[in-house]
C-alpha positions in Angstrom: -14.5 -1.7 -19.5 -11.0 -2.1 -20.6 -9.9 -5.8 -21.8 -6.0 -6.5 -22.7 -4.7 -9.6 -24.4 -1.9 -10.6 -22.2 1.6 -11.9 -23.0 1.6 -15.7 -22.5 4.1 -18.5 -23.0 7.2 -16.6 -22.1 10.4 -18.6 -22.0 12.3 -16.1 -19.9 12.6 -12.7 -18.5 15.9 -10.9 -18.3 17.0 -7.6 -17.6 16.8 -4.9 -15.1 14.2 -2.1 -14.0 13.6 0.6 -11.6 10.1 0.3 -10.2 8.1 3.6 -9.4 8.4 5.2 -6.2 6.7 3.6 -3.0 3.0 4.4 -2.7 2.8 4.5 1.0 5.7 6.8 1.4 4.6 9.1 -1.6 1.2 9.5 0.2 2.7 10.4 3.4 5.5 12.8 2.0 2.6 15.0 0.4 0.7 14.9 3.6 3.5 15.8 5.9 4.7 18.4 3.5 1.2 20.0 3.6 1.1 20.2 7.3 4.6 21.6 7.8 5.9 24.9 7.8 8.1 25.8 4.6 8.8 24.1 1.3 9.2 20.3 0.9 10.5 18.8 -2.0 9.4 15.1 -3.0 11.8 13.2 -5.5 10.8 9.9 -7.0 7.2 10.6 -6.1 4.7 8.0 -7.4 2.3 9.6 -10.0 -0.4 6.9 -9.7 -4.0 7.7 -9.4 -4.0 7.0 -5.7 -1.1 9.5 -4.9 -2.6 12.1 -7.0 -5.8 11.9 -5.1 -4.1 13.0 -2.3 -2.4 16.0 -4.1 -5.9 16.9 -5.1 -7.4 16.8 -1.7 -4.5 19.3 -0.2 -4.9 21.6 -3.1 -8.7 21.9 -2.1 -7.4 22.6 1.3 -5.6 25.6 0.1 -1.9 24.1 -0.2 0.3 25.2 -3.1 1.5 21.9 -4.7 3.4 21.6 -8.1 3.9 18.6 -9.7 6.3 17.7 -12.6 6.2 13.9 -13.4 8.1 12.2 -10.1 9.0 15.5 -8.6 6.6 17.4 -6.4 7.2 20.7 -4.5 5.0 21.6 -1.5 4.7 25.1 0.1 3.5 24.2 3.5 2.1 26.7 5.9 1.5 24.4 9.1 -1.4 22.6 9.7 -3.1 25.7 10.9 -2.6 27.1 7.3 -5.3 24.5 6.0 -8.4 26.0 4.8 -11.9 25.0 4.7 -12.6 23.5 1.0 -15.1 25.1 -1.3 -16.2 21.4 -2.1 -16.2 17.9 -1.0 -12.8 16.1 -1.0 -12.7 13.2 -3.5 -10.3 10.4 -2.5 -11.0 8.3 -5.6 -9.9 4.6 -5.1 -7.3 5.5 -2.0 -8.1 4.1 1.3 -4.6 5.5 2.5 -5.9 8.9 1.5 -9.5 8.8 3.3 -8.3 7.2 6.5 -5.2 9.5 7.1 -7.0 12.6 5.9 -9.7 11.8 8.6 -6.7 12.1 11.3 -5.7 15.6 10.0 -9.1 17.1 9.5 -10.2 15.8 12.9 -8.5 18.7 14.7 -9.1 21.7 12.1 -11.8 24.2 12.9 -14.1 23.5 9.9 -16.4 20.9 8.4 -15.2 18.6 5.5 -16.9 15.9 3.5 -14.9 13.0 2.2 -16.1 10.7 -0.5 -14.4 8.2 -2.9 -15.3 5.7 -5.7 -17.4 2.6 -5.3 -14.6 0.5 -3.9 -14.1 3.1 -1.2 -17.8 3.1 -0.4 -17.8 -0.5 0.6 -14.6 -0.3 2.9 -15.1 -0.1 6.4 -14.0 3.3 8.3 -15.3 2.7 11.8 -11.8 1.3 12.7 -10.5 4.9 12.1 -13.6 7.0 13.3 -14.0 5.0 16.7 -10.6 6.0 18.0 -10.9 9.6 16.4 -14.0 10.0 18.4 -12.6 9.1 21.5 -10.0 11.7 21.1 -12.9 14.2 20.4 -13.7 14.2 16.7 -17.1 14.3 15.4 -17.4 12.0 12.2 -20.9 11.1 10.7 -21.8 8.9 7.8 -23.7 6.1 6.5 -24.4 3.3 9.0 -22.9 5.3 11.8 -20.0 6.4 10.1 -18.9 3.0 8.8 -19.0 3.9 5.2 -18.6 7.0 3.0 -19.5 9.7 2.3 -18.2 11.1 5.7 -18.6 14.4 7.3 -15.8 15.5 9.7 -16.4 18.4 12.1 -13.0 19.5 13.3 -12.9 20.0 17.1 -10.1 20.2 19.9 -8.5 17.0 20.3 -7.4 15.1 23.4 -4.6 12.5 23.5 -5.6 8.8 24.4 -4.2 5.5 24.9 -5.6 3.1 22.2 -5.0 -0.7 21.6 -5.3 -1.5 18.0 -7.9 -4.3 17.5 -6.5 -5.0 14.1 -2.8 -4.5 12.9 -3.3 -1.6 10.6 -0.8 1.1 9.5 -3.6 3.1 8.2 -5.5 3.3 11.5 -2.2 3.9 13.4 -1.2 6.6 11.2 -4.7 8.5 11.5 -4.4 8.3 15.1 -0.9 9.6 15.0 -1.8 12.6 12.7 -4.6 13.4 14.9 -2.2 13.1 18.0 0.0 15.5 16.7 -2.7 18.1 17.0 -4.1 17.0 20.2 -3.7 18.0 23.9 -1.5 15.9 25.8 -0.1 12.4 24.9 -1.4 9.7 22.5 -0.1 6.2 22.8 -0.9 3.5 20.4 -0.5 -0.2 21.1 -0.3 -2.6 18.2 -0.9 -6.3 18.2 1.9 -6.9 16.0 4.2 -4.3 14.3 2.9 -2.7 11.0 4.7 -0.4 8.3 6.2 2.6 10.3 6.6 5.0 7.4 4.5 7.3 9.4 6.8 7.3 12.5 9.9 7.6 10.3 8.4 10.6 8.5 7.5 12.5 11.8 11.1 12.3 12.8 12.4 13.4 9.2 10.1 16.4 9.3 11.5 17.5 12.7 9.0 15.7 15.1 9.4 13.4 17.9 7.9 10.1 18.4 8.6 7.4 20.8 8.8 3.8 20.0 9.2 0.8 22.0 8.3 -2.7 21.2 4.5 -2.5 19.9 3.8 0.8 21.6 4.1 4.2 19.8 3.8 7.6 21.7 3.4 11.1 20.2 2.9 14.4 21.8 0.6 17.1 20.7 1.4 20.6 19.8 4.5 19.7 17.7 5.5 22.0 14.8 6.8 20.4 11.7 9.3 21.6 9.3 9.6 21.3 5.4 12.4 19.1 4.2 13.5 17.0 1.3 12.0 13.4 0.9 13.7 10.8 -1.6 11.1 8.2 -2.1 12.6 4.5 -2.8 11.0 2.2 -5.1 8.0 0.3 -4.0 8.7 -3.2 -2.9 4.9 -4.0 -3.3 5.2 -3.2 -7.0 8.8 -5.0 -7.3 7.0 -8.1 -5.7 5.4 -9.0 -9.1 8.7 -9.0 -10.8 10.2 -10.9 -8.1 7.7 -13.4 -8.5 8.0 -13.6 -12.3 11.7 -14.0 -12.0 11.4 -16.7 -9.5 8.8 -19.0 -11.5 9.6 -18.3 -15.1 12.6 -20.9 -16.2 15.7 -18.9 -17.2 14.9 -15.6 -15.7 17.2 -13.4 -14.1 16.2 -9.8 -13.0 17.8 -7.1 -11.2 15.4 -4.5 -9.5 17.1 -1.1 -8.8 16.5 1.2 -5.8 13.8 -1.0 -3.9 12.7 0.2 -0.6 13.7 -2.2 2.3 12.0 -1.2 5.4 12.0 -4.2 7.3 8.2 -3.7 8.2 7.7 -4.4 4.2 10.2 -7.1 3.4 7.8 -10.2 4.3 7.9 -11.0 0.6 11.8 -11.5 0.7 11.4 -13.8 3.7 8.8 -15.8 1.9 10.7 -16.2 -1.1 13.6 -17.2 0.8 11.5 -19.9 2.7 10.3 -21.1 -0.6 14.0 -21.8 -1.7 14.2 -18.7 -4.2 17.5 -17.6 -5.5 17.6 -14.3 -4.4 20.4 -11.6 -3.2 20.3 -8.1 -1.9 22.7 -5.1 -2.0 21.5 -2.9 0.4 22.5 1.0 0.1 22.8 3.8 2.7 19.3 5.1 4.1 17.3 7.1 1.3 15.9 9.8 3.4 14.6 7.9 6.3 14.1 4.8 4.5 16.6 1.8 3.5 16.8 0.7 0.1 18.8 -1.5 -2.2 19.1 -3.6 -5.5 17.6 -7.1 -5.6 18.5 -9.7 -7.8 16.1 -12.8 -8.3 16.9 -15.9 -10.7 14.6 -18.8 -11.4 14.7 -21.7 -9.2 12.5 -24.5 -8.4 10.2 -23.3 -5.3 8.8 -25.5 -2.5 5.5 -24.7 -0.4 5.5 -22.8 2.7 3.2 -21.6 5.5 2.5 -17.6 5.7 1.1 -16.5 9.0 1.1 -14.7 12.1 3.2 -11.6 12.5 4.7 -12.1 9.2 1.1 -11.1 7.6 1.2 -7.3 8.1 4.6 -7.2 6.8 3.4 -8.6 3.1 -0.4 -8.1 3.4 -0.3 -6.4 -0.1 1.8 -9.3 -1.6 -0.5 -11.9 -0.6 -2.2 -12.1 -4.1 1.2 -12.7 -5.7 2.4 -15.1 -3.3 -0.6 -16.9 -4.1 0.4 -17.3 -7.6 4.2 -18.2 -6.5 2.6 -20.9 -4.8 0.9 -22.4 -7.8 4.2 -23.0 -9.3 5.9 -24.5 -6.2 6.1 -28.4 -5.3 3.9 -29.0 -2.5 1.2 -27.1 -0.5 1.1 -23.5 0.6 -1.0 -22.3 3.4 -1.8 -18.5 4.1 -3.7 -18.0 7.2 -4.3 -15.0 9.8 -5.1 -12.6 6.7 -8.6 -12.0 7.1 -7.7 -8.1 6.5 -7.7 -9.0 2.9 -11.5 -9.2 2.8 -11.6 -5.4 3.2 -9.0 -4.2 0.6 -10.0 -2.9 -2.8 -11.8 -6.2 -3.5 -12.3 -9.1 -0.9 -8.9 -10.4 -2.2 -9.2 -13.8 -0.7 -12.3 -14.8 -2.8 -11.0 -12.7 -5.8 -7.6 -14.3 -5.9 -8.9 -17.8 -5.6 -11.7 -17.4 -8.2 -9.5 -15.8 -10.6 -6.6 -18.3 -10.4 -9.1 -21.0 -10.7 -10.1 -19.9 -14.0 -6.4 -20.4 -15.0 -6.2 -23.8 -13.8 -4.8 -23.2 -10.3 -5.5 -25.6 -7.5 -6.6 -23.1 -4.7 -9.2 -23.0 -2.1 -10.4 -20.0 0.1 -10.4 -20.3 3.8 -11.9 -18.1 6.5 -8.7 -16.1 7.0 -6.7 -17.0 3.9 -6.1 -19.8 1.3 -4.4 -23.2 0.5 -2.7 -23.6 -2.8 -1.5 -26.9 -4.1 1.4 -26.9 -6.5 2.8 -27.3 -9.0 0.0 -26.8 -11.4 0.2 -25.7 -15.1 -1.8 -22.6 -16.0 -4.2 -22.5 -19.0 -5.8 -20.1 -21.2 -9.0 -17.9 -20.0 -10.5 -14.5 -19.4 -9.8 -13.0 -16.1 -10.7 -9.9 -14.3 -8.9 -7.3 -12.0 -12.1 -6.3 -10.5 -10.9 -2.8 -10.3 -8.1 -4.0 -8.0 -4.6 -3.1 -9.0 -2.8 -5.7 -7.4 -5.2 -8.3 -8.7 -4.7 -7.2 -12.3 -0.7 -7.2 -11.9 -0.7 -10.6 -10.3 -3.0 -12.2 -13.1 -0.4 -10.3 -15.8 2.3 -12.4 -14.1 0.1 -15.5 -14.1 -0.6 -14.9 -18.0 3.3 -15.2 -18.7 3.0 -19.0 -17.4 0.0 -19.8 -19.3 -0.3 -22.2 -22.4 -3.0 -20.2 -24.2 -4.3 -16.7 -24.6 -5.3 -14.7 -21.7 -7.4 -11.8 -21.4 -7.7 -9.3 -18.8 -10.8 -7.3 -18.0 -10.1 -3.9 -16.0 -6.7 -3.8 -17.0 -6.6 0.0 -16.5 -7.0 -0.6 -12.9 -2.8 -1.1 -12.5 -2.6 2.5 -12.8 -3.5 3.1 -9.4 0.0 2.1 -8.4 2.0 1.4 -11.4 0.9 3.5 -14.6 4.0 2.1 -16.7 3.6 -1.7 -15.4 3.0 -3.2 -18.8 5.6 -1.2 -20.4 8.1 -2.4 -17.8 6.9 -6.1 -18.0 7.0 -6.4 -21.6 10.7 -4.8 -21.7 11.8 -7.7 -20.1 10.1 -10.5 -22.2 
């Protein structure tokens, strides 16, 4: 187990950084390049462990993929060019990989086994397997295909109309990827809008998808064509630096080339509601995604309420929002976030327990947490519990601590941000 002594008692953070490429978009760029006809070039790809798992899976399916750092070249031969792998597909820690792969594999004429690490083995899969079964897929696994390992036997798929019981971009994307292969039309109705990278990418690769309010429709039998994808910086990775800049006195940071997809910018809305000094210079769209530079300065924050339709727009940022709240005046309430219980960890309990070790006044609720600020943070030993976002959040918390902080399982941050500690310490 890796244990890292973190930097504490930081007086200010200053400077500028460019955060790595967006994880969600990097996954999808490899997937769409692999099921399209022709060459796809991906620039600013995130070479984190999760996205490398996606590359590994498609190589096993017979796709020629070359990777040189953050540049990836994919020689796609269409979805019919995918071949039966000679071994199981190992997805590592990546929920995006396994759930979206099920949508692709469900329509292919062979059998595939999907497996991941211990964290993946605990994460629920029936939210994906149930709608795919309705389309004609045959997926078996532990506890009626709720948990890995999962065996996917490809079949001819038929379009369905499906109302999502939970707001999940992964579930939506899996159904859309199956729908591209299905006979007829597939329609998805969301309870609230979720990140729309898959819909944007279908269009970028020459496909057609219709979006109206919370309804997304795609027709089967479409042929996609290889293209160039420039991946913007990941706002979920930028969120840790936005938090640090907002709560450490004297700080001023400039984050370059951050993705500003409106389905992902909930963290910016929350910071503004808390009184943060934040400004944005938006660029023209990078490929199919908007991007820009974000400047954040220290200011005294106030408590807020995070709930409802805002939650899907910042679900990955809630751990660092909880940290922000510990340094804000008043009470912050986070609710409607029960989805956090089925992430890499139960992020509600994990965030609460680890921040309490550092002296935070924070309590778990059934679907979120209540945080009372402003509270000083103290020394302690904390754990990422194998969750990259928990590890990075605790590293920012340590900057505010008045004593030594040790982080167990610090290597987990490599899942989405291999150079996180280098970039963070360059600003201190």
